[in-house]
ZAMARGU-4260 file (C-alpha; in steps of 0.2 Angstrom, whole numbers, plus 5000, padded with zeros to 4 digits):
<rodrens>
0) 5458/4732/5172 | 5462/4715/5162 | 5476/4704/5165 | 5484/4691/5154 | 5498/4681/5163
5) 5510/4671/5150 | 5519/4657/5156 | 5535/4649/5147 | 5553/4643/5151 | 5568/4654/5151
10) 5586/4651/5149 | 5597/4655/5164 | 5603/4671/5168 | 5593/4678/5153 | 5582/4690/5163
15) 5593/4705/5159 | 5592/4700/5141 | 5574/4698/5140 | 5571/4714/5150 | 5581/4724/5137
20) 5572/4717/5122 | 5554/4722/5130 | 5562/4739/5136 | 5566/4743/5117 | 5548/4735/5111
25) 5539/4746/5123 | 5547/4760/5117 | 5539/4758/5101 | 5521/4755/5094 | 5518/4737/5099
30) 5511/4741/5117 | 5498/4753/5110 | 5493/4740/5096 | 5490/4728/5110 | 5483/4740/5122
35) 5496/4736/5134 | 5495/4749/5150 | 5508/4739/5161 | 5519/4725/5158 | 5528/4715/5172
40) 5540/4700/5169 | 5544/4688/5183 | 5556/4675/5185 | 5554/4658/5196 | 5568/4647/5195
45) 5567/4643/5175 | 5549/4648/5174 | 5546/4664/5165 | 5530/4675/5169 | 5523/4689/5159
50) 5509/4699/5166 | 5500/4710/5155 | 5487/4723/5160 | 5475/4732/5149 | 5460/4741/5147
55) 5451/4726/5138 | 5456/4708/5136 | 5473/4708/5127 | 5470/4690/5120 | 5462/4695/5104
60) 5473/4710/5101 | 5488/4699/5104 | 5481/4686/5091 | 5480/4701/5078 | 5497/4707/5080
65) 5506/4690/5079 | 5510/4694/5060 | 5514/4712/5064 | 5533/4715/5060 | 5537/4721/5078
70) 5530/4707/5086 | 5538/4694/5075 | 5554/4704/5077 | 5552/4704/5095 | 5547/4685/5096
75) 5562/4680/5084 | 5574/4689/5097 | 5565/4682/5113 | 5567/4665/5105 | 5585/4664/5111
80) 5579/4665/5128 | 5561/4659/5130 | 5554/4643/5125 | 5536/4637/5127 | 5532/4629/5143
85) 5525/4613/5135 | 5531/4613/5117 | 5519/4597/5114 | 5505/4609/5115 | 5510/4626/5110
90) 5503/4632/5093 | 5500/4651/5096 | 5503/4664/5111 | 5486/4659/5117 | 5494/4643/5121
95) 5505/4651/5134 | 5492/4660/5144 | 5488/4655/5160 | 5469/4654/5165 | 5463/4662/5180
100) 5454/4651/5192 | 5452/4662/5207 | 5450/4681/5211 | 5449/4691/5227 | 5448/4709/5230
105) 5446/4719/5245 | 5432/4729/5248 | 5436/4748/5245 | 5425/4753/5258 | 5437/4745/5272
</rodrens>
């Protein structure tokens, strides 16, 4: 299982609106195009955390999907609620992805 964590800022009180937009999008073809198996959205104050889980690295599929009408439509609708964490360096979705620097997994035999 691969994971990608997208970090951004979100408007106060916007969690229900963001969840609704993703619920609508997840009922369409976009998750299949990207290979999303599970999506989890988290909020920490005004920080938006979007965990994507897939069978293979979703980064390249997300990069290819950026011109797809469902992707651009969802991005446009989300822009009312979500903004880049660092607007100075944001150029594409890749610039919002966190980099994992440590992983630990319990041995299944325990």
